[in-house]
N, C-alpha and C positions, 0 to 999 in steps of 0.2 A: 309273384315277383314284387308286388307292392309291399308285402309283409317283409321280405328280406331287406328291402331298402330302408324300411323303418328301423330294423335292428341295427343296421350299419350306422344310421344317423345317431342312434342312442349311444353306440360305442364311441363315435367321434366326439359327441358332446361330453362324454365322460372323460375322455383323454384331455380335451381342452380344459375342463374344470380342474383336473389334477395338475396340468401345466400351470394354470393361473395360480393355484395354491402354492406350488413350488416357487414360482417367480415372486409371489408376495412374501413368502418366508425368507427368500434370499434378500429381498429389499429390506425387510425388517432387521435381518442380521447385519447387513452392511450399515444401515442407519445406526444401529446400536454401537457398532464398533467405532463409527465416526464420532458419535456423541461421547463415547468413552475417552477418545483422544482430544476432544474439544468440549470440555465441560461447560464453557460459557454458553453454548447453545441451549442448555437446559433452562437458562433464564431468558431465552428469546433474544439474545444480543449476539452480535458477531464476536468471535474470539479475537482479543487484542493482547498485545504484549503487556505484561504486568508493569504497573508503575510503583515506585517506592511510596510508602505511606506518607501522607502530608502531616507534618507536625507543627504545632503552634509554638513559635519561639518564646522562651521565658527569659526574664532578666535574672542573671546570676551575679553574685557578688564578685567584684574584681579584687584580686588579692594583691597584685603589684601592678598598679595602673601606669606608673611612670616608666618611660623607656629607661634603659640603663644609664643614659647620659643626662637625665633630668631629675629634679626633686619637685614634687607637687605638694604645696602647702594649702591649708584651708582654715577658715574660721567659721564656727557654727554656734549660734545661740540656741541652746536646747530648750529654752522656755520653761522655767521652773522645774528643772530636772531633779527629782527626788524619788522617794520610795513608791509614790503613786504611779509614776511612769515606769519605774523599774519593774513593777508588778504586772505590766501589760506586755505579754510576749510579742504581740504584733507590732507594737511601737519599738520594742528593743530590737526586733529583727530589722526594721527599716534603719534605725540608727546604726546598727552594726554593719549593715551593707554599705551605708553611706560613708562611714569612717574608713572602710576598706578601700575606698576609691582614692585615698590620699596617703602620702608618706607621713605627714604630720597634720593633725587637726587641733587647733586651739579652740577650746570649748569654754563657753560662758554660761552664766546663770544656773549654776549648780546650787540648789537649795536643799540641803540634806543634813540635818543635825545628827542623824544616826551614822553617817559616814559609810553607808552600805550600798548606796545606789551606784556610785562610780565603779567600785569593784565588780558589781553585778554586770555593769555594761562591759567592762573589760572581759569578763568571762563569756559574755554573749558574743563579743567580737572574736575571741579566740576559739569558740566552739565551732566556728566556720572553718572550712578548709583553707589552708594557705599559711603564710608567715604569721608569727605571733606579734601581738602589739602589747606595749606597756604604756604607762602613763605617769606623769608628774602632776601633783595637785597642790594648790596653794592652801594657806590657812583660810578660815572663814573670815570674810571681809564685809565692811559696811558700818555706817554710823548708827543705824537703827537696829532693832531686834531681828529684822529680816536680813540675815547674812547670806552672802553668796561666796562661791569659790570658783576659781579658774582651774583648768587642767589642760595638759598637752597629751594627746594620744599619738604614739609614733610607732612606725613599723620597725621592729628590731632587726630586720634583715637589710634595711636600706638606710637607717638613721642611727647615729650614735649620739647620745646625750653627753655633753661634756661640761665640766664645771658645775658647781651647785647652783640651782635656780634660787631666785630671791624675789621678794615683794618690795616694790619701790617704797623707801622709808617715809616719803611724803612729810617732811618736817613742817610744812606750812599748811597741811591739811587741804590740799588742792582737789583731792579726788574722793568721791563717795566710796569707791572700791579701787584701792590702789592697784596699778598695773602689776602684772606678774611677768617676770623676765627669766628667760632660759636660753642657753646656747646649745646648738646642735651642729652636727657635721654629717655630710653625706659619706656613707661607708664605701661607696664605689667611686669616689672623686675627692677633689680638694675643697669643695664648697663648704665653708663653715659660716655660721650666721647666728645672730641673736634675735630672738622673737620677743616682742612686747605685746601682750594681749590685755585688753581692757573692755569693760562694759560701763560706759559712761552713764551718769544719772541724766535722764532726759531733761530735767529742770535746769541743769547746769552744763549741758552738753557742750555748748559753745566755749565756755570757759575751760572745761576739762580738755577739749581738743586743742585749744590754743596753748595749753600748758604742757602738752606732750613732748615738745622739744627738750624740756628740762629732764624728762625721764630718759630720753635718748642720751643726753649729755652725761647723766649719772651712769648709764650703762657703759658708755665709752670709757669712763674712768675705771670701771671694774674689769672690762674686757680689753686690756691694753693691746693695741695693734689690730683690733678687729674693726672692719669698715662696713660690714653688711648688717644693717639694723632694719628690722621689718616690724612695723606696727600693724596689728590685725585684731579684729573683733567687732563687737557691736558698739559702734561709736555714736549711734543715734545721729548720724551726720547728714540729716536731710529733713525735709518737711518743716514741721513747726518747731523743731529743736535746734536746727542749725541751717544757716544760709550757705548752701553749697557753693555759691559764687562769691563768698566773702574773701577778704584778703587775710586768711589765716596764716600764722607763722609756719604752718605745715605746708604751705603752698610751694615752698622751695624743694619739697620732696616729691616723689612720683606717686600719684594716686592711681594704682593700677585697676581699681574698680571705679569706673567713671560714673558720672552723674546720671547716665541714661538707664542704668540697670536697676530693676526692682528686686530687692532682696527679701521681700516679705511674701508670705503665702496667702494672706487675706486680701481684702479689696483695696487696701492702701497700695500706693505706688511710690515707694520711698527707698532710697539707697542708704539705709541705716548702717549696713555692714560694709567695712572697708578693709583694704590691704594697702598700706602706704610704705614705700621703701626709701631709704636714704640714697643720696646721689651715687655712692660707690656701688650699691647693690643693683643699680640700673643695668650695669654691664652684665650681670648674671641673669637678668630677667629675660625669658625667652619671647615675651610678647603674648603668651597664652594666658588668659585669665577670664574669669566670668563667674556665673552663678550656677550651682549644681541643682537642677530641678529634680529632686528625688521623687516628686509625685509623678513626673513623666517617666523617669527611669524605671520605676517599679509599679507603674499603672495603678496609682492610688486614687481613690475617690477624694472629693474635697474634704469631707468629714474626717477621713483617715489622715489626710495631709495635715490638717490643722491640729489633729491630736498628737502628731509627732512634734511639730513646732510651728510658731508663727514666723519663723525665719528660714530662708534657704541658706546653705553654706555658700560662702564665696571662696574662690581659690585663685592661685597664681602658680605658675611653673617657672623653675629656675634651672639654668645649666649647672651641672654638678662638677664640672672640670675646667671652668674658666676663671676661677677665683684668683685674684691678684694681690689680696691683702695678706 
């Protein structure tokens, strides 16, 4: 009888072993199916709803920055702009993006005997997506062999150039580089205006600034019935070149770039660049003005910033549909 009990025990143990194997296989199968439906478990983490990928924002050029009811003007000293800068794609890209932030940009300090750098900049601007830009350019100016030119870049979808531009005749030789004058009109409004851009000689900046009312009067004689005159450019109107608190004849005009703004990219803190409007143009001014920090806008290093220019553009915005002249 003892022997028969041992055989029964062996059979029972065998059945238990088979049952355990079966249960283990079932558990493995269930686990595999669960992992198949929940792949995150393969990495040892709970399954969570998927999140959209995180992207780093990039600065993109703005093609039409002004609302439909305003015009944004700027002045920008490009600092010895010629073939050397035009041959640097990274500099041309920053300049092109910057110009596209505005409807019109008055440009100073073009030094290019070959006359190829400015057309190259126009091509770089227009190679970007968006509306096309065109430009007007003065003759080469200056008493010395180091000649400079002015230019106006403008958005052809928002701005119309009207009447031929001209360089101030300067019969008394008051200016190292005579101001360049042009009239424009907003295409989607009634705001028409005359721009007068200048780059004063630092050594005679005070005298040149104080003589600018003569240029405005000359322009008024040419553009009969126009009341909106805007002076803009690198006037060297601060620090060692000009006492910004002096009683200049231009004080009767509105200086929309005030004395607190630093318009330089280097360690200096000077308001060299200005936008100044006649009393009639005050009614068209929106109150929005300032300096465009292209280094911050495009995340530039200091070295890259100063390779673009030692000046920041200054800007002002005007209503395009409130003109009364």
